[in-house]
C-alpha positions, 0 to 999 in steps of 0.5 A, a space after each residue: 091878585 097873584 096869591 092863590 091856592 096850590 092848584 094840586 090841592 083838591 078843592 070842592 066846587 059847587 054851583 050856587 042855585 041862586 047865582 049860577 056862579 062856580 064858588 070853591 068851598 075851602 076847609 078852614 086850614 085852606 081858607 087861613 092858608 089863604 088869608 095868610 098868603 093874601 096879607 104876605 102879599 099886601 105887606 111886600 112892598 109899600 106900593 101893594 099896601 097903598 094899593 090895598 088901602 086905596 082899594 079898600 076906600 082907606 086912603 086917596 090918591 094922594 095917601 091921605 086918609 078918607 074923610 070917614 077916618 080923619 078926626 
C-alpha cells in the first residue's frame, strides 16, 4: 500500500512486551488522516477497489460475491 502518514510527523514508537514488535502510536487526528488516505487509495481505480474486495474476501477472482454475501 502506498498510503502512509507524512514521515516528517513525529510518531511515538513502542515495543510491546508480548509480541516484541515495534508499533506506531497515532493520535486520533493522525489515525483519521491515515484511514481517509487509505480510502482514497482504494477508490482511486476500479482495479484497486476490486483488489481490496478480493483481499477482504467479499468477491472472488471473477468479481462475483462470495457465498456468505450472496442472497
